TITILO-534368 format. One record per residue: residue in three letters; x, y, z of N, C-alpha, C in turn. Coordinates in pm, whole numbers, padded with zeros to 5 digits, always signed. Layout:
TITILO-534368
AlaXYZXYZXYZ...
This chain:
TITILO-534368
Met+22897+14034+04178+22797+13978+04218+22669+14044+04250Thr+22568+14047+04171+22426+14121+04217+22372+14074+04352Asp+22302+14141+04410+22222+14137+04539+22121+14014+04544Thr+22079+14008+04405+21977+13858+04414+22045+13741+04367Ala+22150+13723+04330+22208+13625+04300+22304+13577+04405Leu+22377+13691+04496+22407+13634+04625+22293+13606+04720Ala+22201+13654+04754+22074+13632+04823+22056+13491+04796Asp+22034+13431+04675+22037+13279+04583+22127+13177+04675Arg+22289+13227+04623+22382+13147+04723+22388+13120+04838Arg+22333+13260+04897+22323+13236+05048+22235+13137+05084Thr+22133+13158+05019+22014+13045+05039+22018+12922+05032Glu+22089+12861+04911+22165+12730+04912+22257+12683+05013Arg+22361+12782+05012+22465+12762+05137+22408+12714+05260Glu+22290+12801+05320+22262+12745+05447+22147+12686+05464Ser+22080+12634+05344+22031+12510+05320+22089+12368+05337Thr+22242+12352+05312+22310+12262+05316+22398+12263+05458Arg+22376+12370+05536+22479+12379+05632+22455+12270+05749Ile+22543+12204+05772+22563+12127+05939+22532+12220+06022Asp+22450+12178+06101+22403+12245+06254+22513+12274+06333Gly+22487+12354+06405+22618+12369+06539+22632+12316+06638Ala+22549+12184+06640+22563+12101+06736+22671+12020+06704Asn+22639+11954+06559+22773+11869+06484+22870+11975+06421Ser+22894+12056+06392+22959+12113+06309+23077+12129+06341Arg+23204+12058+06258+23354+12025+06257+23429+12166+06258Ser+23451+12222+06154+23514+12348+06121+23414+12508+06145Trp+23479+12552+06252+23442+12717+06286+23553+12803+06224Gln+23548+12851+06128+23632+12939+06058+23630+13101+06115Leu+23734+13143+06213+23725+13271+06245+23750+13398+06118Val+23671+13517+06130+23712+13590+06017+23720+13749+06101Ser+23816+13775+06095+23800+13917+06180+23707+14058+06129Ala+23647+14083+06251+23555+14188+06222+23560+14310+06133Leu+23695+14327+06100+23744+14453+06032+23746+14408+05843Arg+23754+14263+05823+23768+14227+05688+23622+14199+05657Thr+23577+14334+05621+23434+14300+05576+23432+14251+05398Asp+23541+14275+05369+23576+14223+05191+23543+14072+05199Val+23577+14002+05316+23582+13856+05293+23467+13777+05377Phe+23340+13863+05406+23253+13820+05499+23181+13725+05397Asp+23124+13791+05291+23065+13677+05193+23107+13554+05154Ala+23228+13564+05101+23327+13439+05076+23316+13355+05170Ala+23356+13361+05319+23381+13293+05394+23237+13229+05453Gln+23077+13315+05400+22986+13237+05451+22927+13132+05347Leu+22971+13145+05216+22993+13081+05110+23058+12969+05110Gly+23173+12952+05178+23306+12878+05168+23253+12725+05221Arg+23362+12637+05261+23348+12529+05326+23346+12491+05464Ala+23374+12617+05530+23354+12596+05672+23205+12580+05687Asp+23224+12492+05816+23078+12398+05877+23006+12545+05936Gln+23062+12616+06006+23027+12750+06079+23144+12877+06046Ile+23107+13014+06036+23207+13100+06068+23143+13176+06181Ile+23284+13243+06235+23232+13358+06337+23327+13456+06287Leu+23269+13557+06312+23301+13720+06269+23355+13737+06430Asp+23479+13791+06401+23573+13810+06554+23569+13928+06589Met+23485+13995+06678+23489+14168+06737+23614+14147+06863Glu+23637+14033+06891+23766+14066+07016+23905+14052+06979Asp+23920+13967+06934+24082+13898+06917+24133+13999+06845Ala+24238+14075+06895+24329+14162+06782+24252+14264+06726Ile+24150+14302+06788+24113+14470+06749+24117+14531+06854Val+24232+14657+06817+24235+14734+06898+24113+14814+06963Ser+24090+14848+07084+23991+14940+07138+23919+15039+07034Ser+24048+15133+07000+23968+15230+06879+23897+15180+06741Leu+23907+15072+06766+23841+15016+06591+23754+14927+06676Lys+23705+14931+06798+23593+14816+06835+23457+14836+06793Gln+23399+14995+06777+23317+15015+06724+23267+14997+06592Gln+23396+15006+06555+23404+14978+06358+23357+14833+06355Ala+23440+14748+06443+23426+14618+06406+23272+14563+06447Arg+23199+14618+06554+23059+14618+06581+22966+14693+06439Asp+22992+14774+06404+22906+14825+06272+22919+14742+06172Asn+23063+14732+06160+23031+14580+06039+22969+14506+06055Val+22971+14400+06189+22906+14264+06213+22770+14304+06174Val+22695+14400+06300+22587+14439+06294+22495+14502+06116Gly+22628+14579+06043+22551+14591+05888+22521+14477+05800Trp+22657+14383+05842+22619+14273+05742+22521+14198+05771Leu+22488+14155+05920+22417+14055+05935+22253+14098+05942Arg+22230+14231+05918+22106+14312+05881+22106+14295+05726Gly+22214+14294+05649+22174+14282+05518+22191+14131+05471Gly+22200+14043+05532+22136+13922+05454+22239+13796+05539Gly+22332+13822+05609+22464+13742+05628+22412+13664+05740Arg+22461+13594+05764+22464+13469+05887+22554+13420+05921Ala+22589+13451+06069+22733+13381+06107+22701+13389+06238Trp+22817+13341+06349+22799+13303+06489+22912+13464+06476Val+22897+13510+06611+22994+13632+06635+23099+13585+06748Arg+23234+13599+06795+23304+13617+06924+23274+13756+06956Ile+23214+13769+07050+23190+13887+07187+23321+13879+07292Asn+23332+14043+07300+23430+14031+07409+23405+13997+07548Asp+23488+14011+07622+23516+13929+07782+23413+13986+07859Trp+23336+13944+07923+23244+13956+07999+23264+14080+08088Thr+23363+14065+08130+23426+14154+08256+23486+14313+08154Thr+23462+14301+08048+23516+14466+07960+23382+14533+07966Ser+23386+14675+07959+23299+14786+07890+23262+14691+07781Glu+23305+14659+07677+23285+14660+07552+23191+14544+07520Trp+23215+14433+07639+23075+14328+07625+22938+14372+07622Asn+22954+14475+07706+22784+14513+07691+22735+14604+07623Asp+22846+14702+07527+22794+14695+07411+22789+14636+07293Asp+22857+14509+07307+22839+14381+07215+22705+14318+07203Val+22644+14282+07339+22536+14211+07332+22433+14347+07308Ala+22431+14442+07317+22340+14588+07301+22275+14567+07141Ala+22419+14566+07072+22411+14546+06922+22361+14432+06889Leu+22375+14322+06905+22330+14202+06841+22214+14146+06915Ala+22145+14178+06999+21994+14137+07030+21945+14119+06947Gly+21831+14039+06899+21761+14037+06800+21764+14033+06657Ile+21900+14071+06660+21948+14018+06485+21898+13915+06448Asp+21830+13895+06323+21801+13716+06287+21905+13662+06209Gly+22005+13710+06157+22133+13681+06084+22222+13649+06207Leu+22213+13647+06333+22286+13585+06427+22263+13449+06503Ser+22375+13351+06403+22342+13205+06468+22349+13200+06602Gly+22467+13268+06697+22484+13222+06806+22634+13337+06855Val+22662+13346+06959+22775+13397+06994+22909+13332+07059Ile+22997+13354+07070+23138+13299+07094+23172+13387+07252Leu+23124+13335+07370+23192+13403+07478+23344+13418+07523Ala+23454+13501+07496+23587+13494+07478+23572+13488+07660Lys+23694+13471+07661+23768+13437+07773+23625+13386+07966Thr+23567+13289+07859+23451+13250+08005+23529+13191+08100Glu+23505+13272+08241+23549+13187+08325+23442+13133+08453Ala+23343+13182+08452+23240+13147+08537+23069+13140+08445Ala+23006+13044+08543+22859+13022+08437+22804+13151+08457Glu+22795+13213+08515+22700+13351+08527+22738+13431+08443Gln+22868+13434+08362+22910+13463+08280+22791+13450+08132Val+22830+13320+08110+22747+13279+08029+22570+13347+08027Thr+22527+13277+08171+22382+13287+08146+22341+13448+08169Asp+22410+13539+08191+22413+13693+08172+22382+13720+08031Thr+22519+13666+07948+22497+13711+07839+22383+13646+07759Tyr+22342+13536+07821+22224+13466+07709+22109+13556+07715Gln+22088+13563+07858+21943+13653+07863+21945+13788+07808Arg+22088+13875+07830+22122+13998+07778+22041+13993+07638Leu+22094+13893+07563+22062+13862+07401+21928+13799+07393Gly+21812+13793+07484+21712+13746+07497+21642+13627+07514Gly+21779+13558+07527+21710+13393+07645+21682+13288+07526Ser+21730+13372+07405+21712+13219+07289+21841+13197+07201Thr+21900+13317+07210+22044+13304+07134+22139+13191+07176Pro+22189+13088+07098+22316+13022+07169+22439+13103+07210Val+22504+13022+07371+22627+13042+07351+22719+12998+07380Ile+22848+12991+07331+22963+12931+07333+23059+12960+07413Pro+23080+12919+07516+23191+12989+07605+23291+12942+07548Leu+23421+13016+07507+23541+13014+07503+23632+12986+07617Leu+23663+12879+07649+23763+12864+07764+23885+12900+07730Glu+23988+12977+07804+24104+13000+07770+24180+13041+07873Ser+24159+12990+08001+24236+13056+08103+24268+12894+08226Ala+24383+12882+08341+24368+12804+08386+24186+12782+08499Leu+24184+12895+08499+24029+12936+08585+23899+12872+08488Gly+23878+12889+08381+23807+12837+08284+23798+12712+08283Ile+23893+12623+08278+23922+12463+08253+23864+12429+08351Glu+23917+12486+08496+23891+12439+08631+23728+12433+08678Asp+23676+12551+08603+23517+12540+08624+23420+12501+08477Ala+23506+12438+08434+23403+12381+08286+23279+12324+08313Val+23300+12266+08426+23149+12187+08446+23074+12308+08488Ser+23113+12379+08577+22923+12432+08620+22908+12553+08478Ile+23034+12553+08405+22995+12663+08301+22926+12595+08203Ala+22945+12479+08149+22892+12358+08062+22734+12338+08134Arg+22695+12363+08254+22559+12330+08306+22488+12438+08309Ala+22561+12602+08263+22505+12719+08294+22371+12727+08156Arg+22281+12832+08244+22191+12814+08104+22197+12896+08017Gly+22193+12847+07901+22276+12902+07750+22332+12859+07702Ser+22440+12766+07762+22561+12703+07730+22499+12609+07620Phe+22581+12610+07500+22521+12517+07326+22627+12444+07339Arg+22802+12476+07338+22878+12386+07331+22999+12456+07364Leu+23085+12376+07439+23224+12468+07474+23336+12461+07366Ala+23402+12555+07403+23539+12544+07286+23661+12607+07371Phe+23756+12575+07323+23927+12589+07390+23992+12664+07318Gly+24014+12773+07378+24101+12886+07366+24241+12826+07383Ser+24321+12763+07308+24461+12707+07373+24530+12801+07362Gly+24555+12900+07253+24643+12988+07281+24669+13070+07376Asp+24559+13135+07424+24549+13205+07530+24586+13144+07687Tyr+24532+12970+07661+24554+12917+07771+24692+12914+07788Arg+24770+12833+07707+24922+12832+07696+24952+12929+07767Arg+24927+13090+07723+25013+13204+07756+24958+13217+07926Asp+24853+13142+07952+24789+13190+08082+24895+13076+08198Thr+24925+12925+08147+24951+12845+08218+25126+12817+08175Gly+25180+12880+08072+25292+12823+08024+25315+12691+07971Ala+25219+12620+07943+25207+12484+07917+25228+12495+07768Glu+25314+12404+07688+25370+12383+07573+25235+12305+07479Asn+25271+12315+07376+25178+12332+07227+25222+12142+07223Asn+25156+12054+07248+25165+11921+07234+25054+11858+07308Pro+25062+11726+07229+24959+11633+07276+24966+11586+07451Leu+25033+11581+07492+25025+11587+07654+25023+11693+07740Ala+25047+11791+07688+25046+11915+07752+24908+11959+07744Met+24824+11917+07601+24682+11974+07598+24631+11844+07644Ala+24648+11740+07656+24561+11636+07712+24464+11686+07809Tyr+24533+11763+07947+24433+11783+08051+24321+11860+08030Pro+24362+11978+07970+24279+12061+07927+24135+12015+07837Arg+24202+11922+07754+24095+11904+07615+24009+11779+07720Thr+24042+11718+07825+23995+11614+07864+23900+11688+07952Arg+23875+11779+08025+23831+11856+08110+23685+11902+08051Leu+23714+11974+07892+23625+11996+07839+23549+11893+07774Val+23603+11788+07731+23518+11650+07713+23419+11582+07826Leu+23453+11597+07986+23402+11541+08031+23280+11632+08090Ala+23335+11777+08066+23223+11903+08159+23104+11893+08006Ser+23164+11852+07884+23044+11850+07815+22943+11728+07815Arg+22997+11603+07867+22904+11511+07891+22837+11546+08016Ile+22893+11574+08107+22836+11615+08251+22718+11686+08203Gly+22721+11832+08123+22664+11894+08100+22566+11869+07993Asp+22561+11755+07949+22496+11720+07823+22495+11771+07678Leu+22602+11856+07664+22623+11918+07559+22707+11832+07469Pro+22688+11882+07325+22780+11817+07211+22960+11823+07256Gly+23027+11722+07183+23154+11749+07219+23193+11913+07183Pro+23290+11914+07274+23355+12057+07249+23460+12082+07116Ile+23454+12200+07112+23531+12270+06989+23687+12309+07033Asp+23746+12231+06951+23917+12235+07002+23945+12402+06964Gly+24075+12436+06985+24158+12570+06986+24196+12504+06811Pro+24250+12635+06758+24315+12644+06627+24445+12567+06581Thr+24506+12550+06495+24645+12497+06444+24686+12653+06388Val+24776+12708+06431+24810+12816+06360+24900+12853+06231Ala+24974+12719+06246+25054+12691+06110+24975+12634+05990Ser+25034+12646+05921+24980+12657+05785+24993+12476+05702Ser+25051+12416+05770+25099+12295+05733+24970+12186+05710His+24923+12134+05647+24802+12042+05633+24849+11930+05708Pro+24938+11847+05673+24994+11746+05764+24973+11777+05937Leu+25032+11903+05982+25066+11945+06111+24888+11941+06148Leu+24769+11988+06077+24646+12042+06086+24560+11912+06143Arg+24621+11817+06026+24557+11673+06014+24609+11632+06193Glu+24713+11606+06156+24767+11554+06324+24707+11606+06453Gln+24720+11734+06446+24674+11806+06579+24475+11795+06602Ala+24430+11767+06451+24274+11717+06461+24250+11576+06502Ala+24338+11492+06471+24323+11371+06536+24373+11374+06658Asp+24482+11455+06706+24464+11407+06888+24343+11473+06940Ala+24286+11590+06886+24173+11626+06915+24046+11551+06904Val+24043+11470+06839+23902+11357+06764+23986+11190+06935Ala+24099+11185+06939+24131+11106+06997+24068+11105+07129Met+24064+11258+07205+24039+11306+07329+23884+11318+07325Gly+23807+11295+07226+23657+11320+07224+23598+11452+07179Met+23661+11540+07142+23623+11655+07090+23576+11640+06933Thr+23472+11687+06887+23421+11747+06782+23397+11818+06675Gly+23474+11943+06723+23509+12010+06623+23613+12087+06664Lys+23675+12187+06587+23810+12287+06579+23776+12420+06503Leu+23848+12509+06586+23816+12638+06528+23945+12655+06399Cys+23955+12720+06338+24029+12771+06204+24036+12891+06176Leu+24190+12914+06101+24206+13066+06110+24206+13110+05940Asp+24197+13023+05863+24171+13067+05725+24111+12964+05605Val+24096+12992+05526+24035+12936+05391+24027+12802+05361Glu+24161+12778+05354+24243+12641+05341+24208+12535+05447Gln+24152+12605+05567+24194+12470+05678+24046+12414+05699Pro+23918+12448+05666+23797+12375+05707+23773+12239+05623Ser+23858+12244+05486+23837+12110+05419+23900+12018+05500Val+24014+12047+05553+24096+11951+05600+24024+11905+05722Ile+23981+12015+05802+23930+11981+05944+23787+11883+05890Asn+23749+11892+05825+23619+11829+05814+23635+11707+05787Glu+23742+11677+05664+23797+11524+05672+23847+11458+05787Ser+23921+11519+05859+23987+11478+05959+23895+11450+06063Ile+23798+11542+06108+23690+11496+06213+23551+11430+06154Ser+23559+11413+06061+23433+11323+06012+23504+11132+06017Pro+23389+11078+06070+23447+10932+05997+23492+10893+05840Thr+23593+10784+05846+23613+10751+05706+23509+10669+05695Pro+23519+10651+05565+23442+10575+05504+23447+10436+05505Ser+23580+10411+05574+23625+10243+05631+23538+10261+05737Asp+23556+10318+05849+23446+10357+05980+23321+10303+05959Val+23282+10385+05862+23143+10363+05840+23091+10248+05783Ala+23176+10145+05701+23163+10025+05664+23158+09929+05810Trp+23235+10005+05901+23245+09903+05982+23109+09866+06085Ala+23097+10031+06112+22974+10057+06214+22836+09972+06110Leu+22836+09980+05996+22707+09922+05965+22717+09788+05947Asp+22855+09717+05916+22846+09572+05949+22842+09545+06073Phe+22843+09614+06172+22837+09567+06332+22726+09586+06337Leu+22646+09666+06317+22507+09700+06367+22412+09575+06262Arg+22470+09545+06171+22360+09448+06074+22372+09319+06149Ser+22542+09284+06212+22527+09166+06270+22469+09169+06394Phe+22462+09273+06474+22372+09288+06606+22252+09281+06604Asp+22171+09337+06490+22033+09278+06439+22034+09161+06430Glu+22086+09134+06340+22094+08959+06302+22092+08872+06405Asn+22168+08910+06507+22145+08830+06630+22052+08873+06752Gly+21969+08921+06741+21860+08962+06825+21904+09098+06904Arg+21997+09173+06882+22049+09254+06968+22091+09207+07120Val+22154+09094+07112+22176+09024+07225+22327+09094+07251Ile+22326+09167+07386+22495+09190+07434+22552+09064+07503Arg+22665+09007+07407+22714+08893+07483+22828+08907+07592Asp+22882+09026+07576+22973+09054+07687+22970+09159+07712Gly+23085+09252+07797+23127+09401+07806+23161+09449+07699Ser+23238+09387+07633+23296+09458+07508+23192+09513+07411Asp+23076+09417+07404+23009+09487+07269+22949+09599+07324Lys+22895+09640+07447+22860+09765+07478+22882+09926+07417Pro+23054+09949+07443+23118+10069+07387+23142+10046+07251Arg+23162+09933+07176+23149+09892+07027+23037+09935+06969Leu+22889+09885+07053+22798+09936+06968+22743+10103+06992Ala+22787+10154+07104+22802+10301+07096+22896+10353+07020Arg+23008+10314+07008+23082+10402+06878+23016+10361+06711Ala+22989+10216+06712+22923+10226+06586+22799+10293+06580Glu+22720+10305+06641+22560+10399+06638+22626+10546+06644Thr+22732+10560+06705+22766+10738+06705+22834+10764+06537Ile+22922+10648+06458+22967+10688+06348+22826+10643+06249Lys+22754+10606+06252+22625+10556+06171+22554+10711+06158Arg+22561+10763+06268+22469+10913+06304+22555+10982+06232Arg+22675+10994+06246+22771+11117+06232+22778+11085+06027Ala+22789+10985+06011+22812+10922+05868+22673+11017+05811Glu+22553+10984+05887+22447+11050+05800+22431+11196+05779Ile+22467+11243+05935+22485+11378+05914+22572+11422+05843Phe+22682+11410+05789+22834+11416+05691+22805+11422+05559Arg+22736+11293+05527+22682+11232+05432+22821+11169+05390Ile+22856+11058+05464+22968+11001+05401+22911+10832+05376Ala+22946+10793+05263+22883+10630+05207+23020+10579+05284Pro+22949+10440+05308+23067+10360+05376+23149+10299+05227Gln+23266+10282+05290+23389+10211+05163+23333+10091+05125Ser+23335+10058+04968+23294+09943+04904+23354+09843+04887
């Protein structure tokens, strides 16, 4: 593909991209895999994350950083997962990324305190969104202050490291508490719904099941690990056409009745209908005919 053709496809893809506050699928791409950066940006994921932290050994951190910076300066656009605030790598990451036009925002690995978010935000220039990735018991318990921190854009759940830290199993019951903490903290901090951790298995039924579990808890996004997962996640997290039809019918009836609240059950149904309608417009989902 020529440089001009790539630039045109990038422009077209970015013009239709779902904004970060509402994005459903967040695809992680190793910062060492420069061969797939362009394909990932042009793919079906709502957002891509170039990962400079996980599974990259210390000796390759600078190479990962150079790869990301070079690609962003060459016209790419993505979020970037940076290293833990407590490490020396964090300082090098924010110094390298500050002021780069193609940077959508950063994912701050292993966030455990509000000041880590604010420090990152300020070091990046005070305008780059920061998504704290909560991956430990301490991070989950401090979720409210992290959500309220200056620079916090949206919370994300590092479910794998959380399980390693706590010994919790990977099932809906064990994951209910941390997910709920993130959902409540996001509401208290006036942030969009949080982003759930990834499904490691390649099974689409399992991916749908785990995405549905996250949605039931109030989460509105999910990290993913390969190019095949975004489409499934986008479908699973979006309202269904039948949901959209119900919402539009409810709102139409509500308007025809003078928008009168008849009893307590109307309020949550009204809120749900308005949310479904808004998300259907964002994701361009038509009602079931």
